[in-house]
Every structure is written in structure tokens, then in C-alpha cells.
Residue frames as a rotation matrix with the C-alpha (Angstrom) as fourth column:
UNK 1
0.646 -0.007 0.764 -77.70
-0.640 -0.550 0.536 -27.36
0.416 -0.835 -0.360 3.56
UNK 2
0.921 -0.294 0.256 -76.05
0.072 0.774 0.629 -30.66
-0.383 -0.561 0.734 4.48
UNK 3
0.511 -0.760 0.401 -73.22
0.752 0.169 -0.637 -30.00
0.416 0.627 0.658 2.00
UNK 4
0.351 -0.336 0.874 -72.51
-0.242 -0.934 -0.262 -26.62
0.905 -0.119 -0.409 3.58
UNK 5
0.812 -0.027 0.583 -72.24
-0.578 0.106 0.809 -28.23
-0.084 -0.994 0.070 7.03
UNK 6
0.807 -0.542 0.233 -69.79
0.542 0.837 0.072 -30.80
-0.234 0.068 0.970 5.66
UNK 7
0.353 -0.684 0.639 -67.64
0.472 -0.460 -0.752 -28.05
0.808 0.567 0.160 4.15
UNK 8
0.462 -0.135 0.877 -67.57
-0.633 -0.742 0.220 -26.09
0.621 -0.657 -0.428 7.40
UNK 9
0.918 -0.118 0.379 -66.74
-0.216 0.653 0.726 -29.27
-0.334 -0.748 0.574 9.34
UNK 10
0.651 -0.704 0.283 -63.87
0.745 0.523 -0.414 -30.03
0.143 0.480 0.865 6.96
UNK 11
0.283 -0.522 0.804 -62.47
0.057 -0.828 -0.558 -26.49
0.957 0.204 -0.204 7.23
UNK 12
0.641 -0.011 0.768 -62.62
-0.735 -0.299 0.609 -26.57
0.223 -0.954 -0.199 11.04
UNK 13
0.922 -0.297 0.250 -60.95
0.184 0.902 0.391 -29.99
-0.341 -0.315 0.886 11.06
UNK 14
0.469 -0.770 0.432 -58.17
0.679 0.002 -0.734 -28.76
0.565 0.638 0.524 8.77
UNK 15
0.357 -0.298 0.885 -57.60
-0.399 -0.906 -0.144 -25.73
0.845 -0.301 -0.442 11.00
UNK 16
0.831 -0.029 0.555 -57.35
-0.526 0.281 0.802 -27.93
-0.179 -0.959 0.218 14.10
UNK 17
0.797 -0.556 0.237 -54.86
0.581 0.813 -0.046 -30.26
-0.167 0.174 0.971 12.41
UNK 18
0.318 -0.689 0.651 -52.71
0.444 -0.498 -0.745 -27.37
0.838 0.526 0.147 11.14
UNK 19
0.510 -0.081 0.856 -52.75
-0.633 -0.710 0.310 -25.70
0.582 -0.700 -0.414 14.53
UNK 20
0.912 -0.181 0.367 -51.69
-0.162 0.665 0.729 -28.91
-0.376 -0.725 0.577 16.25
UNK 21
0.616 -0.721 0.318 -48.89
0.766 0.453 -0.456 -29.43
0.185 0.524 0.831 13.75
UNK 22
0.297 -0.502 0.812 -47.60
-0.010 -0.853 -0.523 -25.89
0.955 0.147 -0.258 14.24
UNK 23
0.660 0.000 0.751 -47.64
-0.729 -0.244 0.640 -26.36
0.183 -0.970 -0.161 18.01
UNK 24
0.892 -0.251 0.376 -45.97
0.046 0.878 0.477 -29.78
-0.450 -0.408 0.794 17.98
UNK 25
0.428 -0.733 0.528 -43.30
0.903 0.368 -0.222 -29.04
-0.032 0.572 0.820 15.38
UNK 26
0.982 -0.178 -0.069 -41.91
-0.173 -0.983 0.064 -25.69
-0.079 -0.051 -0.996 16.50
UNK 27
0.564 -0.823 -0.074 -38.30
0.310 0.294 -0.904 -25.31
0.766 0.487 0.421 15.44
UNK 28
0.520 -0.467 -0.715 -35.44
0.840 0.128 0.527 -25.22
-0.154 -0.875 0.459 17.95
UNK 29
-0.440 -0.804 0.400 -33.41
0.843 -0.523 -0.125 -22.43
0.310 0.282 0.908 16.28
UNK 30
0.179 0.549 0.817 -36.08
0.101 -0.836 0.540 -19.86
0.979 -0.015 -0.205 17.22
UNK 31
0.959 0.154 -0.237 -35.61
0.236 0.026 0.971 -20.71
0.156 -0.988 -0.012 20.90
UNK 32
0.161 -0.976 -0.148 -31.84
0.965 0.124 0.232 -20.57
-0.208 -0.180 0.961 20.48
UNK 33
-0.340 -0.225 0.913 -32.13
0.572 -0.820 0.011 -17.18
0.746 0.526 0.408 18.79
UNK 34
0.654 0.640 0.404 -34.30
0.013 -0.543 0.839 -15.96
0.757 -0.544 -0.364 21.67
UNK 35
0.796 -0.422 -0.435 -31.66
0.562 0.246 0.790 -17.13
-0.226 -0.873 0.432 24.17
UNK 36
-0.241 -0.892 0.381 -28.90
0.957 -0.283 -0.056 -15.42
0.158 0.351 0.923 22.16
UNK 37
-0.020 0.319 0.948 -30.93
0.223 -0.922 0.315 -12.18
0.975 0.218 -0.052 22.22
UNK 38
0.916 0.392 -0.084 -31.45
0.144 -0.126 0.982 -12.53
0.374 -0.911 -0.172 25.98
UNK 39
0.420 -0.843 -0.337 -27.75
0.844 0.226 0.486 -13.05
-0.334 -0.489 0.806 26.67
UNK 40
-0.387 -0.588 0.710 -26.67
0.820 -0.572 -0.027 -10.27
0.422 0.572 0.704 24.33
UNK 41
0.309 0.573 0.759 -29.18
0.093 -0.812 0.576 -7.81
0.946 -0.108 -0.304 25.84
UNK 42
0.919 -0.037 -0.393 -27.97
0.395 0.116 0.912 -8.75
0.011 -0.993 0.121 29.28
UNK 43
-0.037 -0.999 0.013 -24.40
0.983 -0.034 0.181 -7.93
-0.180 0.020 0.983 28.18
UNK 44
-0.287 -0.049 0.957 -25.42
0.573 -0.809 0.130 -4.61
0.767 0.586 0.260 26.62
UNK 45
0.458 0.647 0.610 -27.46
-0.060 -0.662 0.747 -3.35
0.887 -0.379 -0.265 29.55
UNK 46
0.646 -0.284 -0.709 -25.09
0.758 0.347 0.552 -4.43
0.089 -0.894 0.439 32.29
UNK 47
0.822 -0.352 0.447 -23.12
-0.313 -0.936 -0.161 -1.59
0.475 -0.008 -0.880 33.86
UNK 48
0.285 -0.712 0.642 -20.86
-0.891 0.049 0.451 -3.64
-0.352 -0.701 -0.621 36.14
UNK 49
0.552 -0.127 -0.824 -18.86
-0.532 0.708 -0.465 -6.29
0.643 0.695 0.323 34.25
UNK 50
-0.580 -0.792 0.190 -17.00
-0.648 0.307 -0.697 -7.35
0.493 -0.527 -0.692 37.39
UNK 51
-0.655 0.430 0.621 -20.11
-0.440 0.451 -0.777 -8.96
-0.614 -0.782 -0.106 38.91
UNK 52
-0.434 0.483 -0.761 -21.49
-0.857 0.038 0.514 -10.71
0.276 0.875 0.397 35.83
UNK 53
-0.910 0.131 -0.394 -22.20
0.204 0.968 -0.150 -13.99
0.361 -0.216 -0.907 37.65
UNK 54
-0.618 0.702 -0.355 -24.98
0.348 -0.160 -0.924 -12.24
-0.705 -0.694 -0.146 39.56
UNK 55
-0.393 0.448 -0.803 -26.19
-0.724 -0.689 -0.030 -10.35
-0.567 0.570 0.595 36.51
UNK 56
-0.606 0.133 -0.785 -26.51
-0.618 0.543 0.569 -13.50
0.502 0.829 -0.247 34.39
UNK 57
-0.923 0.317 -0.216 -28.16
0.383 0.736 -0.559 -15.33
-0.019 -0.599 -0.801 37.24
UNK 58
-0.346 0.823 -0.450 -30.95
0.034 -0.468 -0.883 -12.79
-0.938 -0.321 0.134 36.93
UNK 59
-0.317 0.165 -0.934 -31.03
-0.851 -0.483 0.204 -12.64
-0.417 0.860 0.294 33.09
UNK 60
-0.516 0.061 -0.854 -31.15
-0.607 0.678 0.415 -16.25
0.604 0.732 -0.313 31.99
UNK 61
0.591 0.807 0.015 -33.55
-0.617 0.440 0.653 -18.97
0.520 -0.395 0.757 33.15
UNK 62
0.151 -0.539 0.829 -32.32
-0.905 0.262 0.335 -21.24
-0.398 -0.800 -0.449 35.93
UNK 63
0.814 0.174 0.555 -32.58
0.001 0.954 -0.299 -24.28
-0.581 0.244 0.776 33.62
UNK 64
0.802 -0.585 0.123 -29.54
0.123 -0.039 -0.992 -23.01
0.585 0.810 0.041 31.68
UNK 65
0.508 -0.767 -0.392 -25.91
0.614 0.003 0.789 -23.12
-0.604 -0.642 0.473 32.77
UNK 66
0.941 -0.223 0.255 -23.34
0.061 -0.628 -0.776 -20.62
0.333 0.746 -0.577 31.56
UNK 67
0.177 -0.933 -0.313 -19.67
0.895 0.020 0.446 -19.80
-0.410 -0.359 0.838 31.49
UNK 68
0.984 0.109 0.140 -18.28
0.155 -0.916 -0.371 -16.33
0.087 0.387 -0.918 31.06
UNK 69
0.149 -0.984 -0.099 -14.83
0.922 0.102 0.373 -15.08
-0.357 -0.147 0.922 30.26
UNK 70
0.922 0.008 -0.386 -13.34
-0.075 -0.977 -0.200 -11.61
-0.379 0.214 -0.901 29.91
UNK 71
0.299 -0.821 0.487 -10.50
0.882 0.432 0.187 -11.46
-0.363 0.374 0.853 27.40
UNK 72
0.176 -0.314 -0.933 -8.23
-0.131 -0.947 0.294 -8.79
-0.976 0.070 -0.208 25.94
UNK 73
-0.777 -0.376 -0.506 -7.93
-0.552 0.020 0.833 -10.52
-0.303 0.927 -0.223 22.55
UNK 74
0.155 0.871 -0.467 -10.28
-0.977 0.206 0.061 -12.42
0.149 0.446 0.882 20.28
UNK 75
-0.346 -0.329 -0.879 -8.54
-0.172 0.943 -0.285 -15.67
0.922 0.053 -0.383 21.26
UNK 76
-0.460 0.326 0.826 -10.99
-0.888 -0.191 -0.419 -16.36
0.021 -0.926 0.377 24.05
UNK 77
-0.070 0.391 -0.918 -11.64
-0.335 0.857 0.391 -20.04
0.940 0.335 0.071 24.71
UNK 78
-0.283 0.022 0.959 -12.75
-0.941 0.190 -0.282 -22.21
-0.188 -0.982 -0.033 27.59
UNK 79
-0.992 -0.017 -0.124 -13.58
-0.038 0.986 0.162 -25.87
0.120 0.165 -0.979 28.11
UNK 80
-0.307 0.952 0.015 -17.24
-0.948 -0.304 -0.088 -26.46
-0.080 -0.041 0.996 27.27
UNK 81
-0.159 0.312 0.937 -19.40
-0.225 0.912 -0.342 -29.58
-0.961 -0.265 -0.075 27.50
UNK 82
-0.888 -0.289 -0.358 -19.44
-0.403 0.113 0.908 -31.52
-0.222 0.950 -0.217 24.23
UNK 83
-0.786 0.613 0.082 -22.87
0.614 0.759 0.217 -33.11
0.071 0.221 -0.973 24.65
UNK 84
0.020 0.796 -0.605 -24.93
0.653 -0.468 -0.595 -29.91
-0.757 -0.383 -0.530 24.83
UNK 85
0.293 0.145 0.945 -26.13
0.840 -0.511 -0.182 -27.25
0.457 0.847 -0.272 22.44
UNK 86
-0.223 -0.513 -0.829 -24.11
0.818 -0.561 0.127 -24.13
-0.530 -0.649 0.545 23.19
UNK 87
0.697 0.412 0.587 -25.17
0.630 -0.743 -0.227 -20.56
0.342 0.528 -0.777 22.48
UNK 88
-0.243 -0.880 -0.409 -22.41
0.940 -0.318 0.125 -17.97
-0.240 -0.354 0.904 22.45
UNK 89
0.810 0.402 0.427 -22.67
0.489 -0.865 -0.114 -14.20
0.324 0.301 -0.897 22.70
UNK 90
-0.192 -0.912 -0.364 -19.91
0.976 -0.215 0.026 -11.61
-0.102 -0.350 0.931 22.94
UNK 91
0.885 0.419 0.202 -19.65
0.417 -0.907 0.052 -7.92
0.205 0.038 -0.978 23.62
UNK 92
-0.244 -0.965 0.101 -16.74
0.823 -0.261 -0.505 -5.48
0.513 -0.040 0.857 23.54
UNK 93
0.670 0.470 -0.574 -16.89
0.719 -0.603 0.346 -2.93
-0.183 -0.645 -0.742 26.33
UNK 94
0.940 -0.234 0.248 -15.14
-0.126 -0.915 -0.384 0.41
0.317 0.330 -0.889 26.51
UNK 95
0.796 -0.596 0.106 -12.08
0.068 0.263 0.963 -1.21
-0.602 -0.759 0.250 28.15
UNK 96
0.195 0.749 -0.634 -11.66
-0.943 0.321 0.090 -2.51
0.271 0.580 0.768 25.42
UNK 97
-0.741 -0.318 0.591 -12.26
-0.496 0.852 -0.164 -6.01
-0.452 -0.415 -0.790 26.68
UNK 98
-0.424 0.582 -0.694 -14.08
-0.546 0.447 0.708 -8.84
0.723 0.679 0.128 24.99
UNK 99
-0.521 0.359 0.774 -16.71
-0.681 0.372 -0.631 -10.34
-0.514 -0.856 0.051 27.22
UNK 100
-0.489 0.291 -0.822 -17.82
-0.595 0.578 0.558 -13.70
0.638 0.763 -0.109 25.94
UNK 101
-0.297 0.509 0.808 -20.62
-0.798 0.333 -0.502 -15.82
-0.525 -0.794 0.307 27.37
UNK 102
-0.747 0.127 -0.652 -21.48
-0.326 0.786 0.526 -19.44
0.579 0.605 -0.546 26.57
UNK 103
-0.252 0.763 0.596 -24.95
-0.893 0.053 -0.446 -20.64
-0.372 -0.645 0.668 27.59
UNK 104
-0.669 0.035 -0.743 -26.00
-0.391 0.833 0.391 -24.28
0.632 0.552 -0.544 27.45
UNK 105
0.141 0.818 0.557 -28.78
-0.990 0.112 0.087 -26.51
0.009 -0.564 0.826 28.68
């Protein structure tokens, strides 16, 4: 009976350690992918591309900053901060115009 209790205790301890490791060592790319999906979905579902500052203010968390640019060619660049991780999403509307958004934290 004592051996069975030790086995159960070891299994519960291993589960707690594995759970803590999974919680502490979550990977950053998943969060970046989630932010890319959020920005892209915001671009897709927006109807008014002239007022995107307001639209993105509602779509992305306030802890993130963003820049947006509407271009007529794929050569669409802007000056971005070099010390931050930048997530970029783009969408071509029926204009056809390329709407590109850079989000960073």
C-alpha cells in the first residue's frame, strides 16, 4: 500500500513540474502569430479604409503601437523602430490598393 502511495505522489509531482514548465516556457511566436491574425482579421473585416486609425485602435491592444500605410504598389515602406519586434500584415482591397500595417510593442 505504501508503494502505491509513493507512485501516485511521484506521478502528481511530475504533472505539477511539467505543468509549471509549460506555463513558464511558452513560446513567443505563438503570441506573434495571434497578433498577426488579429491585425489581418481587422483589415479583412474593415469596411472603411479611410479611417483605419480608429479601426485599429479598437482591434489591437493598447499596449501595442502601429503604423499603417496605403500604397498603390508593393514598394511600401516606412521608418520603423529598430529595437522592437515588428509584426506586419497586408491586405489588397478592391481599389486595388495595398494596405500594410506594422504592429510593434
